[in-house]
N, C-alpha and C positions, 0 to 999 in steps of 0.2 A: 561618497560619504553623505549620510543623511544630515540635514541641518540640525543644529542644536535644538531649535524650537520644536522640530518634529520629534526629536528624541524626548524632550522634556514633557511632552504631552502625556507620556506614559508614566510620569513620576507621580507617586502618591506618598510623598513624605509627610509624616505627621510632625509638625514643628512644635515642640513643647519644651519648657524648661526642665532641667535635670538636677538631681541632688544626690549626694552620697553621704552616708553617715559613717562616723568613725569614732574611735575612742580617744580619750585624751592621751597625748604623747609628749607632754612637756610639763613644766612646773605649774603650780596652782594658779598663777596669774597669766599664763601664756597658753594659748590654744595652738595645737599643732595637729594636723590631721594624720591619722594612721594611713599609710600608703601601701600596706601589705595586702596583696590579693586575697589572702585567706580571710581577711576581715570584711571584705566588701560584699554586701548583699543589697542589691538595689531595689528599693521600693519606689513606685512612681508617684505616690501621693504623700503629702506632708501631714497626714492625719495620724495622730499619735497612737490611737487605738489600732489602726491598720498596721502601722510600723511595728508596734509591740507584738501584735498577734502573729505576725510573720517573721519576727526576729530579724527585721531588716536593720542594716547599718548605713543605709543610703536613702536619701529622699529629696524632694524638690525644695529649693530655697527661694529666697526673695532677692532679686538683683536690682541694679540701678535702672531707672527709666531711661528710655532713649531720649537724647537731647531734643530731637525734632518733634517729639510727641507731647511734650509738656512745657509749661512755663518754667522759669528758673525757680520761682517759689514752690511750684509743685514738685520740681525735681528735688529740691532740698528736703522737702517734707517726705518725699518718697524714699530718699536715702536714709533718713532717720528711722522710718518705718522698717525698711529692709534690715538695717543694722540691728534693730531690736528683735526682729523675727529670727535672724540668723544666730544672734547671740543666745536666744532662748533654746535653739536646737543644739548649739554647742554645749550649753549647760546640761543638756540631757544626753550628751555623748555622741551626737550626730555630726558628721561632716556634711557640708552643704555645697553642692555643685549646681551650676545653672547653665542653661542654653544661652548662647549669644550668636547672633547672625551677622555674617559679613555682607549680607545682601543690602541693596538699596530698594526700598519699597515705593510703590506708586499706585495710582488708580487711573484707569482710562474710562472713557465714557460708558463702555459696556465691555463684556467679556469677549465680544467679537471684534472690537477695535484693535488695531495694531498700536501698542503703547508708544508714546513719544518721550524723548529724553526729558522734556520740560515738565512732564507729569510726575517726575520723581519727587517725593515729599521733601527731600533735603533741599531742593531748589528754593522753596518758600522759606525754609529755615535759614538758608544761606543769605537770602536777600533781606530778611526782616529781623532775625533774632540771633544771628551768629555771635554778636558781641556779648550776649548774655552768658556765654559759656567760654569766653576767651581764656579763662584760667585753666580750662581743661584742654582746649583745642587750639589755642594760640590765635594770632590775628587772622582775619578772614583772608584766605588765599586769593591770588589773582584769577584762578581758574575755578569755575563753579562746578557743582556736582554732575552736570551733564557731560563733563569731560573726564570724570573719574571712572566710568564704567568700562568693562571689557567690551571690546569691539571685534567684529570680524574683519577680514582683510579689506572688505568693501566699505567699512565704516558703519555698517548696521550693527545693532546690538541684540543679543539673545534675551529672552525673558521666560518667566515661569509663572503660571497661575496655579494656585493650590485648589484642590477640590477634595473634600472628604470622600471616602470610598463610595462609589455609586451615585455621587451627586455632581451637579454641574458646577463649573468654576464660577467665581465671582468677578467683579470688576477689578479687584486688586491684582497687582503683578509684582514680581521681584526681578531685579536684574542684579549684576554682581560688580562690586568694585574691584579694581585691578590692584593687586598687592605690590605692583611696581610703581604705582602712581603715588608720589610723595604727599599729595594733599589728602588723598583718600586714606593713606596710612596714618597721617596725623590725626584724622578723625577717629580711626580705630584705636590709636594710642589713647585718646581721651576716653573712648568707650570702655576699654579694658581697665584703665585706671579706675574709672567709676565702679566697675564691677568688683575690682579688688578692694576698694574702699567700702563697699557695701557689706563686707563681712563674709561673703561666700568664700569657699575654699578653693574654688577653681571653676573652670568653664570649658565646655566643648564648643568650639567655634565652627558653626555651620557655614557651608557655601564658600569655603576657602579654596576649592578646586579651581583650576583654570581649565574650563571645559574645552572639548574638541572644537576646532575651527576658530578659537580665540586664543590669546588676545594679541592684537596687532596694533595696539596704541603706540604712541611715540616713545613712551617710557619702556615698554617691553622691547621695542626694537633697539633702543639704546643699551638696555641692560643685557640683552642677548649678545650683543657685540662684546660687552665687558666680560660676560661669562665665557665666551669663546677665547678671549685673550688670556683668561686665567686658567681655563680647564682643558683646552684643546691645543696641544703643541702644534706649532705652525707646520712642522715637517709632516705631521699626521694629516692635517687638513690638505696639504699639498698632494700627498700620496692618495688620499681618499677622494678628494673632490677636484684636484687640480687648481685649488684656490687657497691662498694664504693671506690675502688682503681682507682682513675682517671688517674694516671700515665700510667696504662696499657690499658686505653680505646682507641679503634681505631674508627675513624669516620665511621658511618654506610654507606653502599653503596646503600641501597634501603629502601623503606618503609617497615615497619614490623620488621626491625632489631633493636637491643637495641640502645637507645639514639637517635633514629631518630627524635623525636619531638625536642629534645634539639639541634640536629645538624641543622635542618632547621631554628630554632629560632636563633641560633648562626649566621647563614648566614645573616639574616636581621639585627641583632645587629652589625655585622661587617660593613655592608654598612652604617648604620646610624652613627656609630662612625667615619667612614672614611669621611663622609660628614662633620661631626662636626670638624674633624681635619683640613680638607682643608679650611673650613670657617674661622677657627681660624688663619691659616696661611695668608689667603688673607686679613683679617682685620688688620694685622700688617702694610699693605701697603695702604689700603683704608678702614678706619673704618666703612664705610657704605656699604661695598661690600656685595652683596646678592648671595646666593647659592641655587640651587635646583638640584636634580637628575632627571633622566628620566627613572624611573623604574616601574611606576604604569601603567599598560596597561588597567585596568578596564575591558575590554573585555578579558575573560579568567581569571576571578577573582580567581578561584581556584588555578591555578599555581602561580599567583602573590602573593597571601597570603601564599602559601604553599611551593613552590619549586623554586622560582626565586629571593628571597631576596628583594622583593619589598614591605616590610612591612611598609605601610604608617603610622601606629600607632607609630612606632619608628621614622620614618623620620620626622613626624610632630611635634615632641617634640621640646621644646625651645633649640636653639643652633645648631640644625642639619640642618634645612633648613629655608629659609626666604620666599620662595614661592614654589609652586608645579608645575611641568611640567609633564603633563600626556597625553600619547598617548592612549586615552580612547576608541576610536572607531576603528573598523577594517573593511575596505572596505565598501561595500554598505549594508551588512547584518545588521549593527547596526546604520546606519544613521537614525536620528529621522524623522518620517513621518507616514503616513497611507499607509499600503500595499494595493495591489489590492484586497486582501481578507478582507480588513476592519480592520486589526490588527494595533493597535497603537504600534509603536516602540519607546521606550523611554530609555534614559540613565540616567534619573534623580536619580534613587537610587544610582548609582555609583558616581554621582556628589555630592549628599548630603553626601556620605561617605568621599569624598575628603575634603569637607568643614569642616566636623567634625574632621577628622584625623589631618588636618593642623591647626585647631583651628582658622579658619577665615582668615588666610593669603591668599594672592592671589593664585589662582590655574588656570594655563593655560591649556586649552583643545586643544590638537593637534589632530584634528579629520579627518574624511573622506575627501579625496581629491576629489573635485567635478570636475573631468576631466576624459576623456577617459583613459584607458578602464574601470575604476571603474564605471563611469557613461557613458555608451555608447552613443555617439553623443548627449551630453546634449544641449538642447536649452537654449536660454537666459532666457526664462520663467522658466525653470527648475532650472537654476543656481540661479536666484533671489530668488525663493521659498526655495531651499535647504540651501542657505546661511542664509536666515532669520531664518529658524527653528533651525539651529545649533546655531546661535548667541543667539536667544531667550531662548533656553533650557539652555545654559550656563549661561546667565545673571540671569535668574530666580532662579538658584541654586548657586549663589555666586561664579561663575567661569568666566573665561575670554576665549573667543573663539579666536583661532589663525587661521586667514584666510590663505589658502594654494594656492590660485590662484589669478589671476587678479580680484580684488574685483568687482562683478557685481553691477549694480545700486540698486538692492534690499538690498544688504549689506550696501551700502552707506546710504540708507534711514534709516535703523535701527541704524547704528552708529551715524548718525546725531541726531536722537531722543535721544539716550543715552547721547551724548555730551551736548545737550541742557538741560538735566536734571541731569548733573553730580553733582551739589551741593546737590541735593536731594538724590543721591546715596551714597555720601561720608559718611563714618563712619558706614554705615548700615551693619548688620550681619543677617544671617538667624535667624528667631525667630518664635517659636511656643510654645504653652503650651503643645503640645504632642511631646514626644521624643521616638525614637526607639533605643535601645541599640545594637550596632554592636560590634563584638569582633572577631579579627583574631585568637585569641588563640584557639578558637573552631576548626578551620580548621587545625591549626598546630598539634592538637591532633587527627586528622582524625575523628572528631566529626561533627555532623550536627548543623546548626543554620540557621535562616531564616530572617535575618534583611533586606536583599535586596528584597526578595520576599514580605515581609511584607510592605516595603515602596512602592512597586509597587501597591499592593492592596489598600493601603490608598490613593495613588495618583489617582487610578482609581475611588475611591469612592469620590473624590473631597475634601479630608481632608488635610489641610496644616499640615506639620509635619517636624521635623528635626531628624537627627541622633546624637547619642552620641557614644563615644568610652569609653573603660574601664577607661582610665586615668581621664575622667570627673567625675567618681564616687568618686574620692578622691580629685581631684584638682578643681572641678567646683562647681558652686552654683546650686544645684538641686532644690532649692525652687522656681525657676522661671518656673518650669514645673508643670502643674496640673496632668499630667499623664505620666508615664514612662512605656513603653512596653518592656518586656523581651521576645524576639521571640525565645525561647528555647536556653538557654545557660547552658549546663550541667557543664561546668567548670567556677567556680567563687570563688575567694578567700573569706575566712571568713571576712577579713577586708572590702571588697567591698560589701558583702552581708549586713554587719552591717551598712554600709553607706546608703544603700537603705532602711533599716529598720528605721534609723533615719529620712530619708526623709518622710516616711509614717507617722511616729509618729508626725512629724511636720505639717502634713496636706495634704501630697501628696497622689496620687492614684497610685498604682502599679498593673500592669496587667501581670501576670506570665503565660506564655505558656509552659506547660510541666515541667518536673522535672529539674529545674534550680539549679545550685550550688551544685549538689550532688557529684561533684568531685572538688578537689582543682585545683588551677592554674597549678599544675604539672601533672594533669590527674590521680590522685589517689582518690579512694573513701574517702569521709570525713564525719565526724560526730563530732558535730552536724551540721545540715544544717539550718542556721538561717532563711532562707526564707521559709522553710517548717515549722519550729517551730512557726513562727508568725501566721500561720494558725490555731494554737491551737491543732495540732495533732502530733503524733510521726513521721510522714512522710507525703509526699504529698498524698492527698486523691485521690480516683479513680473517684470521681464525681466533677463537678464544685463547687467552694466554694467562698463565699464572707465573709470577716471578717474585722471588724473595728480594728484599732490599733492606740491608741492615738487619734490624731485629723484626721487621714487619714484612708484609707482602702486598703485592698489587695484583688484582684480578681484572683483566680486561675482557669485556664482552662487546663484540662489534655490533654496529647498528647501521643498517642501510635505510636512509630516508626515502620512501617511495614517492612517486609523482603525486600521489594523493596527499602526502604530508600528514597522514593519519588524521585528516580533518573529519569532523563529525558532520554527516549530512543533516542539513537543517532546511526546513521550508521557510520561505519568506512570508511569515505571517505576523509581522510586527512584534517579534520577540525582542523587547527592549528591557534593559535593566535601568536601575537608577542612574547610572552613568553612561549609558549608551548601549549599542548592540553587543551581543555576546561575542562577536568577531570570530564566529566559527569558520569563517572563510580564511582566517589568518593563522589561528593557533589551535592546536589539538588539546592543550592542557587547560581547558576552561571548565566552569562548573557544570555545564551541560554534560560533560564527560564524567568528571570525578564525583560530583554530587549525586547525580542520578544514574551513575554506572553505565554511561553510554560511551565508554572508552572504545576506540577503534579496536576490533578483534585482533588484528595483527600486532598492534601496540600492546594490547593487554597480554598477549602470549609472551611477548618479549619481557614485559615487566614481571610476569609470573616467573620467568626464568631467573630474573634478578632476585626475586624473593627466595626462590629455591637455593640460589647461590649464597644468599645471606645465611641460611641455615647450615650450608656446607662449610662456610668459612668460620662459623661460630657454633660448632656442635656443643650442645649443653651449656651455651652461654648467652641465652636469650630470655628476656622476660616475655612470656607469651601464654596464650591459651593453648594447651596441649589437646589436640583433638579438634573435631569440627564444632564450630559455633557460628554459623553464617551471619547471625544478626547481632553478635556481641563484639564490641571493640574494647581493647585494653590499652591503658596508658599507665605510666608510673611517674612518681615524683620523689624528690629527696629533700629533706629539711636542710636548712643552712648549716646546722651543727652536725649533720650526718647521723643524727641519733635515731631517725626514723625514716622509713620508706613507705610511701603510699602506693597502692595499686587500685586503680579505678576501673570498673567494668560498666559499660553502658549497653543496655539491651534495646535494640531498635525494633524488636518484634512488637510494635505498637501500631494499631491501625486507626484510621480516621474516626471510626465509630467508638474509639476509646478502649478497644479490646487489647489487653496486655497478656501476652503469652510468656510466662517466666521461663528463663533458661535454668536448667538444674544440673547440679553435680558436675561442674566444670573443673577440670584439673588445671590449676594455675601454677606455672613455673616462674619463679622470681629470682633474678640475678642480683645479689646484693653487692655493694661496693667492695673493692679489694681491701682486705685487712679487717673487715667488719664481721661480727658474728650475730646471728639472730637469737634474740632473747625470747621473743614471743610473737604470735600473730593473732590479731583481732580481726573479725570480719562481720559485716552485716550486708545483706542483700535485699532487705525489705523496709528500709528507712526507719528501723526501730532502734535497737541498741547493739553496739559492737560487742561481740562475745569471743572468747578465746576459741581458737580452732587448732587442731593438731597439724603439725607440719613435719615434713620429712626432709632430711638433708641429702640431696642428690649428689653433691660435690662440695668442695670447700666454699664455693660462692653461690651455689644454686640450691634453693629449697623448692618444695612443692606443697601445695595444700589444696583442699577441695572447697570451691564456692558452692555451697549446697543449693543456693537460689540467687538469681538475679532478676528482680522484678523489672525495674527500669534502671536503677542505679545501685551498684554494689561498691563497697569500699573496704579495702583491707589496710590495716596499719601494722607494719612490720617493725617492731622495736629492735634497734641495733645497739651493739656495744663493741 
């Protein structure tokens, strides 16, 4: 495993404050931010002309100064200035969010020197000015900031130096505080309290991940034992590792050692609970304060799920985060478009996972910077097209694109279109009768699963679908899906398998790929296997099988995992993402495969068969593009009152030189909710005005209409009654 320092030298994060604008949602004397995704359009500058021109509802705000950076009198003055600034934007209808870092900054003699703990800025503050802020951070603790940072097993600490694209790093460095260290957490409690008091509406907290190879401080060791006591039954530990004396367990140092799965799960749990705690503190001072982390890279999905504590399934649970902030693209490689070779590059599987994991809360996509040297000498034509495709891809998948440059006219055009249709977007959530179950637990157990690649194949086939996460199996209403696809999930608890069986017996269709649920959630063989038993055999059959169960049916498709594990050949050329290597040597379902369509050919053939079976199980019951449209993807949404259904079309036939080749005369089939009738259909595919289009009733629930043109983004509004 590469060292964290070696990985981080590939990082090029732009660390900037963020803000979101919103409308008033409370009484005349009380400000409350609108938290509906349909209202959020994020502008990166708090310039009113810029915000108004682009119809933004989100922008930068002014937060509290860092304690160590200013005197107390300067801090108090800065707080008053921030309050006035943010109040002014509230009065104009904007909600204000801001960046907040969990890192500890310092400066070494030069950018070539190895940083030392005593060079952390907080050390001087701890020694000289701590008592100036005792009302925020309590009495000076007995352990100074050199003990607060994450450390490797050998006691050394990782660091990061920022450099703008194409430039050399400076003398400054950052390292990371440990969210299990009580003194560091106390400092962060004071910081987020100050942010809440400054009048901002929320913050995304950067650097809350527990990076690979860390943290082995005494507090992490203690809390890991406590985690095992609470979450790992002793009989499981005994069967799995031959050890049940948790007091003697030492955190593993690498993959393959005992308790590795539990260790990396614990890391994600630690970050999620850290966010929950900071949110609780902030809401004592601002009851509507919103919190997000910045730990899901999307690109490099393997490490994010596996070894960087970016477990979105944990972070998305109630009480941990109010929105998601995701650095989902990395450089030009993953920018959505059509390549010179004709390959469609799409991030839609990762976006659908974000929407599923955070259960419909807003998700901000901090994506590729459309400036040199990432885009060499971009023309205005290129900028217009690339901005539009990024915004369209985000919008169609219930996310919010954050522009990173001076917004080009093409972006202004699509934002104007979205603003003009905001009332139609409000309360809408991704909706489909086809769902693909994604589960990070498979990766934590070093197992394979193919939710992201499955999503890519369905999108390529023009089938509208959504993703589910494991929590939905117990806490969601599965009856709204006509089909749930299990894209090979060897780990699945008895309780969740039984929930899926109840779904089938109630009338649902379940498509099982491979031997799902043969292991428990703890990665131990389990018997019985309810999903296999429902097929009427003692185990999973070797041949495809279809069996009725109650009012529904189960379709099983066998899957043999080859010795290659469907892994994607990758050359060792330093391909690193924000959070580490792509881990193509461990997992097949990584962005290198599903984003850039490098899925293993044998796996792709299997997933194509699953897509074919989807159509056979639901004849005339899919929202889809009928016919071939290789560069167009379709998604659908439903409003909370079920009064309208949205159909989004994104055309990826956009090249880096800015050439847009519109798709024309696409036949769209839309399946409306049971019991609803279609009153009218409006459509626009050129970012101008929605206009009525004729539709045909194909069956009681299925209509069809023609999308005459899809430039980059098309939207249909189906009015229901």
